[in-house]
C-alpha positions in Angstrom: -49.1 60.5 112.8 -46.1 58.9 114.5 -47.2 59.6 118.1 -51.0 58.8 117.3 -50.7 55.7 115.3 -47.2 54.3 115.0 -45.8 54.6 118.4 -48.6 53.0 120.4 -48.3 50.0 118.1 -44.4 49.8 118.6 -44.5 50.4 122.3 -46.8 47.1 122.6 -43.6 45.2 121.9 -40.1 44.5 123.5 -37.8 47.6 123.0 -34.8 45.8 121.4 -37.1 43.7 119.0 -38.9 46.8 118.1 -35.5 48.5 117.3 -34.4 45.8 114.8 -38.0 45.7 113.4 -38.0 49.5 112.8 -34.4 49.1 111.2 -35.8 46.5 108.8 -38.8 48.7 108.1 -36.7 51.9 107.4 -34.4 50.1 105.1 -37.2 48.2 103.2 -39.1 51.5 102.6 -36.1 53.3 101.3 -35.5 50.7 98.7 -38.9 51.4 97.2 -38.5 54.1 94.2 -39.4 57.5 95.4 -39.6 56.8 99.1 -36.1 58.4 99.8 -37.1 61.7 98.2 -40.4 61.6 99.7 -38.8 61.5 103.2 -36.4 64.1 102.4 -39.3 66.3 101.2 -41.1 65.9 104.3 -38.4 66.2 107.0 -35.6 68.1 105.5 -35.2 71.9 105.5 -32.8 73.2 103.1 -31.9 76.7 104.4 -28.2 78.1 104.3 -29.0 79.7 107.6 -29.1 76.4 109.6 -25.6 75.5 108.3 -22.9 75.5 110.9 -19.0 75.1 110.8 -17.8 73.6 114.0 -14.4 72.1 114.7 -13.6 72.5 111.1 -16.4 70.7 109.6 -19.5 72.1 107.8 -23.0 70.8 109.0 -26.0 71.2 106.9 -27.9 71.8 110.1 -27.0 71.4 113.9 -29.3 68.4 114.6 -27.6 65.0 114.7 -28.5 61.3 115.4 -26.6 60.3 118.7 -24.6 57.2 119.0 -26.3 54.0 119.9 -29.0 54.1 117.4 -27.0 53.0 114.5 -24.1 51.2 116.3 -22.8 49.2 113.2 -23.3 51.8 110.4 -26.1 49.9 108.9 -28.6 52.6 108.4 -26.7 56.0 108.3 -27.9 56.7 104.7 -31.5 55.9 105.3 -31.6 57.8 108.6 -30.1 61.0 107.2 -33.4 61.3 105.0 -35.1 62.3 108.1 -33.6 65.5 108.2 -30.3 65.0 110.5 -27.3 67.2 109.8 -25.0 64.4 110.9 -25.0 60.9 112.1 -22.9 59.3 114.9 -22.4 55.6 114.7 -21.1 53.2 117.3 -19.9 52.8 120.1 -17.7 50.5 118.0 -15.2 48.2 119.6 -12.2 46.5 118.0 -13.8 43.0 118.2 -17.4 42.3 117.8 -19.3 41.5 121.1 -22.8 40.4 122.1 -23.0 43.1 124.8 -24.9 42.2 128.0 -27.5 39.4 128.4 -31.1 40.3 127.4 -33.3 41.7 128.5 -31.3 44.9 128.5 -33.4 47.8 127.2 -36.5 49.1 129.2 -39.0 51.8 128.5 -40.0 54.0 131.3 -43.3 55.5 129.7 -44.4 57.4 132.6 -41.2 59.4 132.5 -40.5 59.4 128.6 -37.3 57.9 129.5 -35.3 54.7 128.5 -32.8 52.5 130.6 -30.2 50.3 128.7 -27.6 48.2 129.6 -26.6 47.0 126.1 -22.8 46.9 126.8 -21.4 47.9 123.4 -23.0 45.4 121.6 -21.6 45.6 118.0 -20.2 43.7 115.1 -16.8 45.3 115.4 -14.9 47.9 113.5 -13.8 45.8 110.4 -17.6 45.3 109.5 -18.5 48.9 109.9 -15.6 50.1 107.8 -17.0 48.0 104.9 -20.2 49.7 105.1 -18.7 53.2 105.6 -16.6 52.7 102.4 -20.1 53.2 100.5 -20.8 56.4 102.1 -21.6 59.3 99.8 -22.2 62.6 101.4 -23.5 61.8 105.1 -21.3 63.5 107.7 -20.4 60.8 110.0 -19.1 60.7 113.6 -17.3 57.6 114.9 -18.0 56.7 118.6 -15.3 54.3 119.9 -14.7 52.2 122.9 -13.1 49.3 124.6 -14.1 45.7 124.4 -15.5 44.3 127.7 -12.7 41.7 128.0 -10.0 44.4 127.6 -8.6 45.5 131.2 -8.4 49.3 131.7 -4.6 49.2 131.8 -4.9 47.9 128.0 -7.7 50.2 127.2 -5.6 52.8 125.1 -4.8 50.1 122.7 -8.4 49.2 121.8 -9.1 53.0 121.3 -6.2 53.1 119.1 -7.2 50.2 117.0 -10.6 51.9 116.6 -9.0 55.1 115.8 -6.7 53.7 113.0 -9.4 51.7 111.3 -11.9 54.3 111.1 -9.8 57.0 110.4 -10.4 57.5 106.5 -14.1 56.9 106.9 -15.5 59.1 109.7 -15.4 63.0 110.0 -14.8 63.1 113.6 -14.3 60.8 116.4 -15.9 60.7 120.0 -14.1 59.0 122.7 -16.8 57.0 125.0 -15.5 56.5 128.3 -18.8 57.3 130.1 -21.2 54.5 129.3 -22.2 52.7 132.7 -22.7 49.5 131.1 -19.1 48.1 130.8 -17.5 47.4 134.0 -15.1 49.9 135.1 -15.2 52.0 132.0 -16.1 55.2 133.8 -12.7 54.8 135.8 -11.2 56.0 132.6 -12.9 59.4 133.1 -10.3 60.1 136.0 -7.9 62.8 135.0 -4.7 60.9 134.9 -6.0 57.9 132.5 -8.2 60.2 130.3 -5.4 62.6 129.8 -3.2 59.8 128.5 -5.8 58.2 126.5 -6.6 61.3 124.7 -3.2 62.6 124.3 -2.3 59.2 122.8 -4.9 59.5 120.2 -4.4 63.1 119.5 -0.5 62.5 118.9 -1.6 59.6 116.3 -3.9 62.3 114.9 -1.2 64.9 114.5 1.2 62.5 113.2 -1.0 61.3 110.3 -1.9 64.7 109.4 1.8 65.5 109.1 2.9 62.5 107.2 -0.2 61.9 105.0 -0.3 64.4 102.3 -3.7 66.1 101.9 -5.0 64.7 105.1 -6.7 66.8 107.7 -6.5 66.0 111.2 -9.7 64.6 112.6 -11.7 66.2 115.2 -11.6 64.2 118.5 -14.4 64.7 121.1 -14.8 63.4 124.6 -18.2 62.1 125.7 -18.8 62.7 129.3 -21.3 61.5 132.0 -23.9 63.6 133.5 -23.1 62.3 136.9 -19.7 64.2 137.2 -19.0 66.6 140.0 -18.2 70.3 139.3 -14.5 69.3 140.3 -14.5 66.7 137.8 -15.9 69.0 135.0 -13.3 71.5 135.8 -10.7 68.6 135.3 -12.3 68.1 131.8 -11.9 71.5 130.9 -8.1 71.2 131.8 -7.8 68.0 130.1 -9.3 69.6 127.1 -7.1 72.5 127.1 -4.0 70.3 127.7 -4.6 67.8 124.9 -6.1 70.1 122.5 -8.9 67.7 121.3 -11.8 69.4 119.6 -14.5 69.6 121.9 -16.9 67.6 124.2 -20.2 65.9 123.9 -22.5 66.4 127.1 -23.9 64.2 128.0 -24.1 60.3 128.2 -27.0 58.4 130.1 -27.2 58.8 133.8 -27.0 56.3 136.7 -29.2 58.7 138.7 -32.9 57.6 139.3 -33.9 60.9 141.1 -37.7 61.9 140.6 -38.8 58.7 138.4 -42.5 57.5 138.5 -42.1 54.3 136.4 -42.4 51.0 138.3 -39.1 49.5 136.3 -37.1 52.6 137.3 -34.6 50.4 139.3 -33.3 48.4 136.4 -29.5 48.4 136.1 -28.2 50.6 133.4 -28.0 54.2 131.8 -31.0 56.5 132.0 -32.0 58.6 129.0 -34.8 60.9 128.1 -36.7 63.6 129.6 -35.2 63.0 133.3 -32.2 64.1 131.9 -33.1 67.3 130.2 -32.2 69.5 132.9 -29.0 68.0 134.1 -27.5 67.8 130.6 -28.3 71.4 130.2 -26.5 72.4 133.3 -23.5 70.5 132.4 -23.4 72.2 128.9 -23.7 75.4 130.6 -21.1 74.7 133.3 -18.6 73.7 130.6 -19.3 76.7 128.4 -19.3 79.3 131.2 -16.2 78.1 133.2 -14.1 77.5 129.9 -15.0 80.8 128.5 -16.5 79.1 125.5 -12.9 77.6 124.6 -14.4 74.6 122.8 -17.4 73.5 121.0 -20.0 71.3 122.8 -22.6 68.8 121.4 -25.5 69.0 123.6 -27.4 65.7 124.2 -29.6 64.6 126.8 -33.5 64.6 127.1 -34.1 66.5 123.8 -38.1 65.9 123.4 -39.1 69.3 122.1 -37.7 72.2 120.0 -37.5 74.1 123.0 -35.3 71.7 124.9 -32.8 71.8 122.0 -32.9 75.7 122.0 -32.2 75.6 125.6 -29.1 73.5 125.1 -27.9 75.9 122.2 -28.5 78.9 124.4 -26.7 77.2 127.2 -23.5 77.1 125.1 -23.8 74.0 122.9 -22.8 74.3 119.1 -24.8 71.2 117.8 -27.4 68.9 119.4 -28.0 65.2 119.2 -31.1 63.1 119.6 -31.7 59.6 120.8 -34.7 58.8 123.1 -36.4 61.9 122.0 -36.3 60.6 118.5 -37.9 57.4 119.6 -40.7 59.0 121.7 -41.3 62.1 119.4 -40.6 60.5 116.0 -38.6 62.1 113.1 -41.0 65.1 113.2 -38.9 66.3 115.8 -35.8 66.9 113.7 -37.7 69.3 111.6 -39.5 71.0 114.4 -36.0 71.9 115.8 -34.7 73.2 112.8 -37.9 75.3 112.2 -37.7 76.8 115.6 -33.9 77.6 115.0 -34.9 79.5 112.0 -37.7 81.4 113.8 -35.2 82.5 116.5 -32.8 84.1 113.7 
């Protein structure tokens, strides 16, 4: 029903406006008595065989919602009713910011893709924490970044502020240095600054674990770009080993425009969707094989079918996440992936 009736209507309108409308609609429907249970009965698959234990956390199933969809933790409970095993919020920055000027979100219909140059638009960590305090049972990842006005030499402090504020309210952290939409952010992926950033957060993580009774250290993951070279990916493996962070999310959006058909393909920003399917899987396989499966990988990028998800799991991912595929294919995709995983067992 989604692809035949709902999506064609939504795709008539501006993508960012549709995003806000959809948020409001999902929130409204979930306030109607019986609707949350209805959504869960339609989209959830409750099967112990889908459970995964990864970096010390137990996931009800391996399909999550990627960061960028619920930036401000406004809808994580309602979105979990669509069958997701976990929800990643953010990217959050210490202070709220408007992001880049509109228009900044573009559909590439011929390519089943999206270009965005949102620029970490969010309300800041304090507002998100207030909402996360109400969480009851949704496994949450906290994706953190730096404010646009913060120079790279001061970036570590921004990540520390986010880490400290969110520590008690998320289950794992994701360090985002791979968005192409904040000026110079990707420079933090270079080996020296990235090692410093991750080691600083890991040191804080270990210190809190040791000094606060009953507190477990929180898994810290690094989200990387699909545009890294093999040499840079080998550096990532070394950095993960050196800093002992929990794992990697592969991948963020790409700046490549290779093979696109859509007329608006040259818009500035990060590309997500089907054109990223192959490259994201290649990165996952490279990291898994070259590291000898030394750390967990969350696979994201171009998952539009259950088969796409299985390819990433078979390439070495422990979990997968959806974003653009969720927009193009609808919530039935979550259930389809989980059903296909069960079929393969």
